[in-house]
N, C-alpha and C positions, 0 to 999 in steps of 0.2 A: 639640857635634855631637849630632844627634837620630837615633836608630836605633830603629825599631819603636815610636815613641812614648816612648822613654826617653832622658833626657839622659845622654850618655856623654862625659866629659871627654877631649878630644883629646890631652892631654899624657900620658895613661896608656897603658901597654902591656898588652894583655889576653891571658890564656891561657884561652880559652873552654872548653876541655875540663875544666878544674877550677874555672871561675868565679872566677878570681883576677886580680889586676892588679899591675903594678909601676910605680912613678913614679921616673924618674931625678932625682936631687937634685944641686944644685951641689956640686962637690968629688968627684963620682964615686960617691956612695952611692945606694942604692935603697930606697924605701919600698914595702912590699907590703901587700896587703889582699885582702879577699874582696868580690865584687860583691853588690849587694842581692839579686839572684836567688839566688846561692849561699847567702847567709845565710838567706833565707826557706826554701829547700829543705832546708837542714841542720837547722834548728830552733835550739834554745837551746844556746849554747856554754857548757860547764861549766868548761873549763880550756884555756888556751893556753900552750904552752911553746916559744917560738921559739929558734932557734940564737942564740948571742951576737952582738951587734952587731959588725960587722967580719969575720964569717965569710965565707969564699968559698963561693959557691953556683953551681949549674948550672941552666940552664933545664930545667924538667920534673922536677927533683929536689926532695926534701923540704927545707923551710925550718924545720921543727919539728914539733911534735905538737899537735893540737887534739882535745879530747874533747867529745862532744856529750851533752847530758842526755836 
């Protein structure tokens, strides 16, 4: 899918307010990430400490801690 000149994978769920995405995985898991725009706006990532795999999470709530340099 192309939006405003950027390729956007249709299989991902986007949370535009925080420039993040989620990808449903087979078996019920979810993979999460940050959009290219979010990464560019944030600058260099110094440290990322996600919640443990298998943790229950809620939309709009924290998945961990990211420190920027």
